[in-house]
C-alpha positions as CSV (number, residue, x, y, z in Angstrom):
1,M,118.6,50.0,92.6
2,A,118.7,49.3,88.6
3,S,122.2,47.8,89.4
4,L,120.6,45.1,91.7
5,A,117.9,44.3,89.0
6,R,120.7,43.8,86.7
7,V,122.3,41.0,89.3
8,K,118.9,39.8,89.7
9,V,118.4,39.1,85.9
10,A,122.0,37.8,85.7
11,R,121.9,35.3,88.9
12,A,118.2,33.8,87.7
13,F,120.0,33.4,84.4
14,R,123.1,31.7,85.7
15,C,121.2,29.7,88.7
16,G,119.6,27.4,86.7
17,K,116.6,28.8,85.8
18,W,117.4,29.6,82.4
19,N,119.6,27.1,80.6
20,R,123.4,28.5,80.0
21,C,124.1,29.4,76.3
22,Y,126.2,26.8,74.5
23,S,129.3,29.1,75.1
24,N,133.2,28.3,75.8
25,S,133.1,30.8,78.1
26,R,133.4,30.2,81.5
27,D,133.7,33.8,82.5
28,V,130.7,34.7,85.1
29,G,131.5,38.4,84.5
30,E,131.0,37.9,80.7
31,E,127.9,38.0,79.4
32,E,126.4,35.0,78.9
33,G,126.6,33.8,75.0
34,S,128.5,36.5,73.9
35,G,130.4,36.1,70.8
36,S,128.7,32.8,70.2
37,G,127.0,33.6,67.0
38,I,124.6,31.1,65.5
39,C,125.0,27.8,67.4
40,R,122.0,26.1,67.1
41,P,119.5,25.4,65.6
42,L,116.4,26.8,65.2
43,S,114.2,24.4,66.5
44,E,116.2,24.4,69.8
45,I,116.3,28.1,70.1
46,L,112.4,27.9,70.4
47,K,112.2,25.3,72.8
48,E,114.5,27.5,75.1
49,V,112.4,30.8,74.3
50,N,109.3,28.8,75.2
51,K,110.4,28.1,78.8
52,K,108.4,29.8,81.4
53,V,109.9,33.0,82.7
54,P,110.7,32.9,86.2
55,D,108.1,35.2,88.2
56,S,111.0,37.0,90.1
57,L,111.4,38.6,86.5
58,V,108.2,39.2,86.0
59,K,106.7,42.8,87.0
60,T,103.1,43.7,87.8
61,R,101.7,47.3,86.7
62,L,98.2,48.7,88.2
63,E,96.2,50.3,84.8
64,K,94.4,53.1,85.1
65,D,90.9,50.9,85.4
66,G,92.4,49.5,88.7
67,F,93.2,46.3,86.6
68,S,96.8,44.6,87.2
69,V,99.0,43.3,84.5
70,R,101.4,41.0,84.5
71,Y,104.4,41.6,82.3
72,I,108.1,41.1,81.6
73,P,109.9,44.5,81.1
74,W,111.4,44.8,77.4
75,H,115.1,45.0,78.8
76,V,114.4,41.4,80.3
77,V,112.9,40.0,76.9
78,N,116.1,41.7,75.2
79,R,118.5,39.9,77.5
80,I,116.5,36.4,77.6
81,L,117.1,36.8,73.5
82,N,120.8,37.3,74.1
83,L,121.0,34.4,76.3
84,H,119.4,32.3,73.5
85,A,119.5,33.4,70.2
86,P,122.7,35.8,70.4
87,E,122.2,36.7,66.6
88,W,118.9,38.0,66.9
89,S,117.3,41.0,65.0
90,G,114.8,43.8,65.8
91,E,113.2,46.6,63.9
92,V,110.5,48.8,63.9
93,R,108.6,48.7,60.9
94,N,106.0,51.4,60.9
95,V,104.9,53.9,63.2
96,I,101.4,55.3,62.5
97,Y,99.5,58.1,64.3
98,S,95.7,57.8,64.3
99,P,93.7,60.0,62.5
100,H,92.7,62.2,65.2
101,A,95.9,62.3,66.7
102,N,95.1,60.7,70.0
103,S,97.3,57.5,70.0
104,V,100.4,56.0,67.9
105,S,100.9,52.5,66.7
106,V,104.1,50.6,66.3
107,V,104.7,47.4,64.4
108,Y,107.6,45.6,65.2
109,R,109.5,42.5,64.0
110,V,111.9,40.4,65.8
111,T,113.9,37.9,63.3
112,L,115.6,34.6,65.2
113,Y,118.3,33.0,63.3
114,G,119.3,29.4,63.7
115,T,122.1,27.1,61.9
116,D,119.2,25.8,59.8
117,A,116.5,28.3,59.4
118,E,115.4,32.3,60.2
119,I,112.2,33.0,61.1
120,F,110.2,36.0,62.1
121,R,107.2,37.7,64.1
122,E,105.6,41.0,63.7
123,S,103.4,42.6,66.3
124,T,101.8,46.1,67.2
125,G,101.6,48.2,70.3
126,T,99.6,50.9,71.0
127,A,99.9,54.2,73.0
128,S,97.5,57.3,74.0
129,L,99.7,60.0,73.2
130,D,97.9,61.8,76.3
131,D,99.9,59.2,78.5
132,T,103.0,59.9,79.2
133,S,103.7,58.7,82.7
134,Y,106.7,56.5,81.5
135,G,108.3,57.6,78.6
136,D,107.1,58.8,75.2
137,P,104.2,57.0,74.0
138,V,106.0,55.7,70.8
139,Q,108.8,54.0,73.2
140,K,105.6,52.5,74.7
141,A,104.2,51.4,71.7
142,E,107.6,50.0,70.5
143,A,108.0,48.1,74.0
144,M,104.5,46.6,74.0
145,A,105.1,45.8,70.2
146,F,108.7,44.2,70.5
147,R,107.4,41.7,73.7
148,R,104.4,40.9,71.8
149,A,106.4,39.8,68.8
150,C,108.4,37.6,71.4
151,A,105.7,36.0,72.8
152,R,104.8,35.1,69.2
153,F,107.3,32.9,69.7
154,G,106.7,31.8,72.7
155,L,108.6,34.1,74.9
156,G,106.7,35.0,78.2
157,L,103.4,33.4,76.3
158,H,102.1,32.1,79.5
159,L,100.8,35.6,81.2
160,Y,98.5,35.7,78.2
161,H,97.1,32.5,79.8
162,D,97.9,32.7,83.1
163,D,94.6,32.6,84.9
164,S,96.2,32.4,88.5
165,S,97.2,36.1,88.6
């Protein structure tokens, strides 16, 4: 099942829903954008990252209160960055436990590198220490902070303003 999901992601990237990275590689089995390095100005990278993410890559999660949340899984966000900004970097800047030890927050920084400049964005993610339904709380907080930092570049930002869901 996970293999099928990877094929769908790769197919969405290769079928024109997302532009190909400016790589000379024609081998469809090779990771798109691999080895291409810093190949474009930051403005071009940001233009690509700001495009709407195809609905086929967006997931929906039902919260405990019954509210549904649309999101892009962290691994899909990672692949989108690999495609359009192959030299990006990310790092956990801080892990903060609440004073009463009931939640954890993670500060994450994503840096994009273009031929003309580099730019970074940071954001936070918080998870309850009681909620272990998927992974551990630090992992959840990190994934949330990563996705939010990427949204500050425009990646998946449409999901935060999409009233049609």
